[in-house]
SESE-376006 format. One record per residue (C-alpha): x, y, z. Coordinates in steps of 0.05 Angstrom, whole numbers, plus 5000, padded with zeros to 4 digits. Layout:
BEGIN
{xx: X; yy: Y; zz: Z}
...
***
This chain:
BEGIN
{xx: 6486; yy: 2861; zz: 6827}
{xx: 6491; yy: 2786; zz: 6836}
{xx: 6556; yy: 2753; zz: 6855}
{xx: 6588; yy: 2706; zz: 6806}
{xx: 6562; yy: 2648; zz: 6846}
{xx: 6490; yy: 2669; zz: 6838}
{xx: 6492; yy: 2643; zz: 6767}
{xx: 6555; yy: 2603; zz: 6765}
{xx: 6547; yy: 2558; zz: 6825}
{xx: 6474; yy: 2553; zz: 6841}
{xx: 6441; yy: 2530; zz: 6778}
{xx: 6397; yy: 2469; zz: 6778}
{xx: 6408; yy: 2439; zz: 6710}
{xx: 6466; yy: 2416; zz: 6667}
{xx: 6458; yy: 2472; zz: 6616}
{xx: 6474; yy: 2524; zz: 6669}
{xx: 6541; yy: 2559; zz: 6669}
{xx: 6565; yy: 2524; zz: 6731}
{xx: 6558; yy: 2468; zz: 6780}
{xx: 6487; yy: 2442; zz: 6792}
{xx: 6464; yy: 2453; zz: 6864}
{xx: 6440; yy: 2381; zz: 6868}
{xx: 6465; yy: 2320; zz: 6830}
{xx: 6392; yy: 2302; zz: 6819}
{xx: 6386; yy: 2365; zz: 6777}
{xx: 6433; yy: 2336; zz: 6725}
{xx: 6402; yy: 2293; zz: 6672}
{xx: 6418; yy: 2220; zz: 6688}
{xx: 6444; yy: 2207; zz: 6618}
{xx: 6489; yy: 2268; zz: 6613}
{xx: 6564; yy: 2264; zz: 6604}
{xx: 6574; yy: 2309; zz: 6665}
{xx: 6533; yy: 2270; zz: 6716}
{xx: 6582; yy: 2213; zz: 6728}
{xx: 6640; yy: 2261; zz: 6737}
{xx: 6599; yy: 2304; zz: 6785}
{xx: 6584; yy: 2244; zz: 6828}
{xx: 6657; yy: 2223; zz: 6832}
{xx: 6680; yy: 2293; zz: 6850}
{xx: 6626; yy: 2300; zz: 6903}
{xx: 6641; yy: 2232; zz: 6933}
{xx: 6715; yy: 2251; zz: 6941}
{xx: 6696; yy: 2314; zz: 6978}
{xx: 6730; yy: 2360; zz: 6929}
{xx: 6672; yy: 2410; zz: 6930}
{xx: 6677; yy: 2420; zz: 7005}
{xx: 6704; yy: 2489; zz: 7023}
{xx: 6774; yy: 2495; zz: 7052}
{xx: 6763; yy: 2556; zz: 7095}
{xx: 6824; yy: 2543; zz: 7138}
{xx: 6869; yy: 2544; zz: 7077}
{xx: 6839; yy: 2609; zz: 7054}
{xx: 6844; yy: 2642; zz: 7123}
{xx: 6917; yy: 2625; zz: 7124}
{xx: 6929; yy: 2648; zz: 7053}
{xx: 6893; yy: 2714; zz: 7064}
{xx: 6930; yy: 2727; zz: 7129}
{xx: 6998; yy: 2713; zz: 7097}
{xx: 6981; yy: 2758; zz: 7037}
{xx: 6958; yy: 2816; zz: 7082}
{xx: 7020; yy: 2809; zz: 7126}
{xx: 7064; yy: 2810; zz: 7064}
{xx: 7028; yy: 2872; zz: 7038}
{xx: 7039; yy: 2905; zz: 7106}
{xx: 7113; yy: 2887; zz: 7105}
{xx: 7123; yy: 2916; zz: 7035}
{xx: 7086; yy: 2980; zz: 7053}
{xx: 7127; yy: 2987; zz: 7117}
{xx: 7191; yy: 2979; zz: 7077}
{xx: 7165; yy: 3031; zz: 7028}
{xx: 7154; yy: 3082; zz: 7084}
{xx: 7222; yy: 3066; zz: 7116}
{xx: 7259; yy: 3076; zz: 7050}
{xx: 7230; yy: 3146; zz: 7044}
{xx: 7236; yy: 3193; zz: 6985}
{xx: 7283; yy: 3153; zz: 6940}
{xx: 7282; yy: 3121; zz: 6871}
{xx: 7302; yy: 3056; zz: 6905}
{xx: 7228; yy: 3051; zz: 6924}
{xx: 7214; yy: 3029; zz: 6853}
{xx: 7245; yy: 2962; zz: 6870}
{xx: 7184; yy: 2949; zz: 6914}
{xx: 7136; yy: 2955; zz: 6855}
{xx: 7151; yy: 2883; zz: 6834}
{xx: 7134; yy: 2848; zz: 6900}
{xx: 7075; yy: 2895; zz: 6909}
{xx: 7048; yy: 2878; zz: 6840}
{xx: 7054; yy: 2804; zz: 6855}
{xx: 7017; yy: 2813; zz: 6921}
{xx: 6963; yy: 2854; zz: 6887}
{xx: 6953; yy: 2797; zz: 6838}
{xx: 6946; yy: 2748; zz: 6897}
{xx: 6895; yy: 2797; zz: 6925}
{xx: 6857; yy: 2795; zz: 6859}
{xx: 6856; yy: 2718; zz: 6862}
{xx: 6823; yy: 2722; zz: 6931}
{xx: 6770; yy: 2770; zz: 6905}
{xx: 6758; yy: 2723; zz: 6846}
{xx: 6749; yy: 2663; zz: 6892}
{xx: 6702; yy: 2701; zz: 6938}
{xx: 6659; yy: 2717; zz: 6878}
{xx: 6653; yy: 2642; zz: 6864}
{xx: 6635; yy: 2626; zz: 6937}
{xx: 6697; yy: 2583; zz: 6943}
{xx: 6716; yy: 2614; zz: 7009}
{xx: 6649; yy: 2616; zz: 7045}
{xx: 6578; yy: 2592; zz: 7031}
{xx: 6549; yy: 2655; zz: 7062}
{xx: 6534; yy: 2707; zz: 7008}
{xx: 6546; yy: 2766; zz: 7055}
{xx: 6613; yy: 2740; zz: 7078}
{xx: 6634; yy: 2726; zz: 7006}
{xx: 6614; yy: 2796; zz: 6985}
{xx: 6650; yy: 2827; zz: 7044}
{xx: 6714; yy: 2791; zz: 7026}
{xx: 6706; yy: 2812; zz: 6954}
{xx: 6693; yy: 2885; zz: 6972}
{xx: 6754; yy: 2889; zz: 7017}
{xx: 6802; yy: 2855; zz: 6969}
{xx: 6777; yy: 2885; zz: 6904}
{xx: 6748; yy: 2954; zz: 6920}
{xx: 6788; yy: 2974; zz: 6981}
{xx: 6856; yy: 2941; zz: 6969}
{xx: 6858; yy: 2944; zz: 6892}
{xx: 6810; yy: 3000; zz: 6873}
{xx: 6774; yy: 2951; zz: 6827}
{xx: 6698; yy: 2946; zz: 6830}
{xx: 6680; yy: 2875; zz: 6849}
{xx: 6609; yy: 2884; zz: 6823}
{xx: 6635; yy: 2900; zz: 6754}
{xx: 6682; yy: 2840; zz: 6755}
{xx: 6628; yy: 2792; zz: 6779}
{xx: 6578; yy: 2816; zz: 6727}
{xx: 6628; yy: 2805; zz: 6671}
{xx: 6653; yy: 2740; zz: 6700}
{xx: 6583; yy: 2711; zz: 6707}
{xx: 6571; yy: 2720; zz: 6633}
{xx: 6639; yy: 2692; zz: 6615}
{xx: 6628; yy: 2628; zz: 6656}
{xx: 6559; yy: 2619; zz: 6628}
{xx: 6582; yy: 2618; zz: 6555}
{xx: 6658; yy: 2618; zz: 6550}
{xx: 6685; yy: 2639; zz: 6482}
{xx: 6614; yy: 2650; zz: 6455}
{xx: 6621; yy: 2710; zz: 6409}
{xx: 6552; yy: 2738; zz: 6426}
{xx: 6550; yy: 2723; zz: 6500}
{xx: 6620; yy: 2723; zz: 6530}
{xx: 6645; yy: 2794; zz: 6543}
{xx: 6717; yy: 2769; zz: 6542}
{xx: 6712; yy: 2756; zz: 6467}
{xx: 6671; yy: 2817; zz: 6450}
{xx: 6698; yy: 2874; zz: 6408}
{xx: 6745; yy: 2918; zz: 6448}
{xx: 6817; yy: 2939; zz: 6440}
{xx: 6828; yy: 2869; zz: 6413}
{xx: 6782; yy: 2825; zz: 6370}
{xx: 6777; yy: 2749; zz: 6367}
{xx: 6747; yy: 2731; zz: 6300}
{xx: 6761; yy: 2751; zz: 6229}
{xx: 6688; yy: 2775; zz: 6223}
{xx: 6701; yy: 2824; zz: 6279}
{xx: 6767; yy: 2844; zz: 6247}
{xx: 6734; yy: 2859; zz: 6180}
{xx: 6691; yy: 2913; zz: 6213}
{xx: 6751; yy: 2952; zz: 6242}
{xx: 6768; yy: 3020; zz: 6214}
{xx: 6821; yy: 3072; zz: 6224}
{xx: 6868; yy: 3064; zz: 6284}
{xx: 6828; yy: 3003; zz: 6307}
{xx: 6843; yy: 2969; zz: 6240}
{xx: 6918; yy: 2981; zz: 6250}
{xx: 6913; yy: 2956; zz: 6321}
{xx: 6880; yy: 2891; zz: 6297}
{xx: 6933; yy: 2880; zz: 6244}
{xx: 6986; yy: 2883; zz: 6298}
{xx: 6948; yy: 2857; zz: 6358}
{xx: 6990; yy: 2795; zz: 6369}
{xx: 7055; yy: 2835; zz: 6377}
{xx: 7020; yy: 2889; zz: 6417}
{xx: 6985; yy: 2842; zz: 6465}
{xx: 7036; yy: 2840; zz: 6521}
{xx: 7053; yy: 2915; zz: 6516}
{xx: 6978; yy: 2930; zz: 6521}
{xx: 6974; yy: 2889; zz: 6585}
{xx: 7016; yy: 2943; zz: 6617}
{xx: 6954; yy: 2988; zz: 6614}
{xx: 6907; yy: 2936; zz: 6642}
{xx: 6918; yy: 2954; zz: 6715}
{xx: 6893; yy: 3025; zz: 6702}
{xx: 6837; yy: 3001; zz: 6656}
{xx: 6809; yy: 2956; zz: 6711}
{xx: 6799; yy: 3016; zz: 6755}
{xx: 6767; yy: 3057; zz: 6700}
{xx: 6718; yy: 3001; zz: 6683}
{xx: 6699; yy: 2995; zz: 6756}
{xx: 6682; yy: 3069; zz: 6763}
{xx: 6642; yy: 3068; zz: 6698}
{xx: 6602; yy: 3009; zz: 6724}
{xx: 6579; yy: 3048; zz: 6786}
{xx: 6521; yy: 3079; zz: 6749}
{xx: 6493; yy: 3010; zz: 6733}
{xx: 6491; yy: 2989; zz: 6806}
{xx: 6430; yy: 2996; zz: 6852}
{xx: 6435; yy: 3059; zz: 6895}
{xx: 6454; yy: 3026; zz: 6961}
{xx: 6505; yy: 2980; zz: 6929}
{xx: 6533; yy: 3038; zz: 6888}
{xx: 6543; yy: 3078; zz: 6952}
{xx: 6583; yy: 3022; zz: 6985}
{xx: 6625; yy: 3008; zz: 6923}
{xx: 6639; yy: 3082; zz: 6912}
{xx: 6658; yy: 3093; zz: 6984}
{xx: 6709; yy: 3037; zz: 6984}
{xx: 6737; yy: 3056; zz: 6916}
{xx: 6745; yy: 3128; zz: 6940}
{xx: 6777; yy: 3103; zz: 7005}
{xx: 6827; yy: 3062; zz: 6964}
{xx: 6848; yy: 3122; zz: 6922}
{xx: 6851; yy: 3168; zz: 6983}
{xx: 6894; yy: 3120; zz: 7023}
{xx: 6938; yy: 3103; zz: 6963}
{xx: 6950; yy: 3176; zz: 6944}
{xx: 6964; yy: 3195; zz: 7017}
{xx: 7015; yy: 3139; zz: 7024}
{xx: 7051; yy: 3158; zz: 6960}
{xx: 7051; yy: 3233; zz: 6969}
{xx: 7072; yy: 3232; zz: 7042}
{xx: 7130; yy: 3186; zz: 7026}
{xx: 7153; yy: 3207; zz: 6957}
{xx: 7160; yy: 3272; zz: 6918}
{xx: 7103; yy: 3282; zz: 6868}
{xx: 7147; yy: 3262; zz: 6809}
{xx: 7170; yy: 3197; zz: 6842}
{xx: 7100; yy: 3182; zz: 6866}
{xx: 7072; yy: 3186; zz: 6795}
{xx: 7127; yy: 3142; zz: 6767}
{xx: 7118; yy: 3092; zz: 6824}
{xx: 7043; yy: 3088; zz: 6811}
{xx: 7051; yy: 3079; zz: 6736}
{xx: 7104; yy: 3024; zz: 6744}
{xx: 7063; yy: 2988; zz: 6797}
{xx: 7000; yy: 2988; zz: 6755}
{xx: 7039; yy: 2966; zz: 6693}
{xx: 7069; yy: 2907; zz: 6729}
{xx: 7003; yy: 2889; zz: 6761}
{xx: 6966; yy: 2890; zz: 6694}
{xx: 7021; yy: 2849; zz: 6661}
{xx: 7021; yy: 2796; zz: 6716}
{xx: 6945; yy: 2791; zz: 6720}
{xx: 6939; yy: 2789; zz: 6644}
{xx: 6992; yy: 2734; zz: 6639}
{xx: 6953; yy: 2693; zz: 6689}
{xx: 6887; yy: 2697; zz: 6651}
{xx: 6911; yy: 2700; zz: 6578}
{xx: 6927; yy: 2625; zz: 6570}
{xx: 6858; yy: 2602; zz: 6593}
{xx: 6814; yy: 2609; zz: 6531}
{xx: 6848; yy: 2648; zz: 6476}
{xx: 6856; yy: 2605; zz: 6414}
{xx: 6808; yy: 2551; zz: 6439}
{xx: 6742; yy: 2529; zz: 6408}
{xx: 6691; yy: 2584; zz: 6397}
{xx: 6619; yy: 2557; zz: 6394}
{xx: 6579; yy: 2572; zz: 6332}
{xx: 6521; yy: 2618; zz: 6355}
{xx: 6476; yy: 2586; zz: 6303}
{xx: 6502; yy: 2515; zz: 6313}
{xx: 6485; yy: 2457; zz: 6359}
{xx: 6474; yy: 2474; zz: 6432}
{xx: 6530; yy: 2446; zz: 6474}
{xx: 6520; yy: 2412; zz: 6542}
{xx: 6556; yy: 2436; zz: 6604}
{xx: 6616; yy: 2389; zz: 6597}
{xx: 6627; yy: 2403; zz: 6524}
{xx: 6617; yy: 2478; zz: 6532}
{xx: 6667; yy: 2484; zz: 6588}
{xx: 6720; yy: 2434; zz: 6567}
{xx: 6727; yy: 2450; zz: 6493}
{xx: 6734; yy: 2525; zz: 6505}
{xx: 6786; yy: 2520; zz: 6561}
{xx: 6860; yy: 2504; zz: 6563}
{xx: 6900; yy: 2478; zz: 6622}
{xx: 6973; yy: 2498; zz: 6633}
{xx: 7016; yy: 2442; zz: 6661}
{xx: 7073; yy: 2456; zz: 6708}
{xx: 7100; yy: 2446; zz: 6777}
{xx: 7091; yy: 2487; zz: 6841}
{xx: 7120; yy: 2550; zz: 6810}
{xx: 7071; yy: 2550; zz: 6752}
{xx: 7013; yy: 2537; zz: 6799}
{xx: 7035; yy: 2595; zz: 6842}
{xx: 7048; yy: 2643; zz: 6784}
{xx: 6979; yy: 2629; zz: 6753}
{xx: 6944; yy: 2626; zz: 6820}
{xx: 6920; yy: 2555; zz: 6809}
{xx: 6876; yy: 2578; zz: 6752}
{xx: 6920; yy: 2540; zz: 6704}
{xx: 6871; yy: 2484; zz: 6720}
{xx: 6821; yy: 2524; zz: 6679}
{xx: 6781; yy: 2465; zz: 6654}
{xx: 6767; yy: 2441; zz: 6725}
{xx: 6752; yy: 2512; zz: 6748}
{xx: 6700; yy: 2520; zz: 6693}
{xx: 6668; yy: 2453; zz: 6706}
{xx: 6665; yy: 2465; zz: 6781}
{xx: 6669; yy: 2541; zz: 6793}
{xx: 6652; yy: 2536; zz: 6867}
{xx: 6708; yy: 2485; zz: 6879}
{xx: 6762; yy: 2515; zz: 6924}
{xx: 6822; yy: 2534; zz: 6882}
{xx: 6870; yy: 2488; zz: 6922}
{xx: 6826; yy: 2428; zz: 6902}
{xx: 6830; yy: 2440; zz: 6827}
{xx: 6895; yy: 2402; zz: 6818}
{xx: 6865; yy: 2344; zz: 6857}
{xx: 6805; yy: 2342; zz: 6811}
{xx: 6847; yy: 2344; zz: 6747}
{xx: 6863; yy: 2270; zz: 6742}
{xx: 6789; yy: 2253; zz: 6750}
{xx: 6768; yy: 2303; zz: 6697}
{xx: 6823; yy: 2283; zz: 6649}
{xx: 6806; yy: 2209; zz: 6656}
{xx: 6732; yy: 2222; zz: 6647}
{xx: 6744; yy: 2262; zz: 6583}
{xx: 6789; yy: 2208; zz: 6556}
{xx: 6737; yy: 2155; zz: 6572}
{xx: 6683; yy: 2190; zz: 6531}
{xx: 6730; yy: 2213; zz: 6475}
{xx: 6728; yy: 2287; zz: 6490}
{xx: 6790; yy: 2329; zz: 6475}
{xx: 6825; yy: 2356; zz: 6537}
{xx: 6873; yy: 2413; zz: 6521}
{xx: 6935; yy: 2418; zz: 6564}
{xx: 7001; yy: 2450; zz: 6547}
{xx: 7062; yy: 2484; zz: 6577}
{xx: 7062; yy: 2558; zz: 6597}
{xx: 7104; yy: 2584; zz: 6538}
{xx: 7065; yy: 2542; zz: 6488}
{xx: 6999; yy: 2568; zz: 6517}
{xx: 7022; yy: 2639; zz: 6502}
{xx: 7045; yy: 2618; zz: 6433}
{xx: 6977; yy: 2588; zz: 6417}
{xx: 6940; yy: 2650; zz: 6442}
{xx: 6984; yy: 2698; zz: 6403}
{xx: 6979; yy: 2654; zz: 6341}
{xx: 6904; yy: 2659; zz: 6344}
{xx: 6907; yy: 2735; zz: 6351}
{xx: 6956; yy: 2737; zz: 6292}
{xx: 6909; yy: 2695; zz: 6248}
{xx: 6850; yy: 2739; zz: 6265}
{xx: 6887; yy: 2800; zz: 6238}
{xx: 6914; yy: 2764; zz: 6177}
{xx: 6862; yy: 2789; zz: 6127}
{xx: 6879; yy: 2861; zz: 6145}
{xx: 6953; yy: 2855; zz: 6131}
***
């Protein structure tokens, strides 16, 4: 299964889902070409391996410290207090796996995949091949109802046409999906693991064996740690709370990015790279705390335009992208964190309106 970068970062023309491999591959008259040249000239596409090495080391050390504290506390309900910092660190771990899939950390495909396997499969129990497959398609056609799996029919729906086809419990769910969105995120941590195991049968035999081995190792180590430290009842509660907090945090980081933004008409005009990525994405403004909470992916427009750009450079590219969009008269969506959630929930509420 290809990594996200195979499609996202290595395309040779502007209509591709990501950054052209060579500026010469971009049509000279395109809206994206001048911006690409400026970003390249400022070195913002160069990898910042030292920054990632430090970040990964700090995250692993913090995980080790929390696990040590968990073991030292022993069989007590006070251990539940550690689910919050552990959920936060798991989310940082997911961000690293995401960046590895985009080749932001290393230009070597094997190194990138190794980082992804360790952080996703081994540390989180989430199949990186499943995530990359889904993420490739999302980046290629964000918010495209027929091509982006993130806006396909699932527990939630994203258009009134999808809503009209719902029946039974699913119909009730769609009517109330805006108010149920955040509670449903509490299940996302477990769902990510289930999706990963289901995806194993779609992987080539050798890749499936590696993925399955690491996923099994995650569950074996995780279960051993919990059951040798806590009683079975406390262990189950600890696992449920941890996965609920992890799903909530991860969902809150990704929810503001595209929900409620433009959705291309499948039968309409074909959009160029700049239009397709900018109009479907929303940035979330804020200071250091917001950048940390959202993992730097609050610069979603920049990330979609330049998916192989190291995450620390996204904020540096933002003024260039914003000025370029202003210069050509293209809307550039940016809002605060709370307002981003309001817009996303408003869209979900409107989708379910005909069913109420």
